[in-house]
N, C-alpha and C positions, 0 to 999 in steps of 0.2 A: 323750153325750147329744145328742139331736136339737135343731136350731134350728127355730124357727117364724117365719114371715113374715106380716105383716099384709097381707091381700088388698087392703085399701083404699089404704094409704099406703106400704107396703114396709118398715116398721119390722121389724127382725129381733130376736126374743127369743133371746138366747144364754144358755143355762143357766149357763155358766161366769162370766158377768157378772151375770146376774140383772137386777133393776131396783130397786136399793137406794133410789132417790129415792121410790119408791112402795111400799116395804115388802117387796120380794122380794129376799132375800139371794142373793149369789153362790153358785152350786152348787145352786140350786133347779131341779129338773127341771120340765118343762112341766106334767106331771101333778100336781105339787104346788103350782103357782101357784094362788092363790085364785080361785074361780069368779067373784067379782065384780071381779077385776082388769081394767083396761081398757088399751088401747094408749096409751102416754104421749104419742104424737104426735097421734093423731086421735080417741081416745076410744071406739073400737069394742071390743066384748067379745071374749073368747077364741074364740067361735064363728066369728069372722071371720079366724082365722089358719089357715095351712096349713103342714104340715111342709115344710121346705126340702129 
């Protein structure tokens, strides 16, 4: 599964880790992350992420 990086702050979403603190379980592919999820570091939306 591909990792995605926040264009603003550099946070990397790793599907193997997910974002359990914000409701995204480990093993969740980027495409399955909810549309209203935001970067846990800077708060921007998924549209501000690029494939790593």
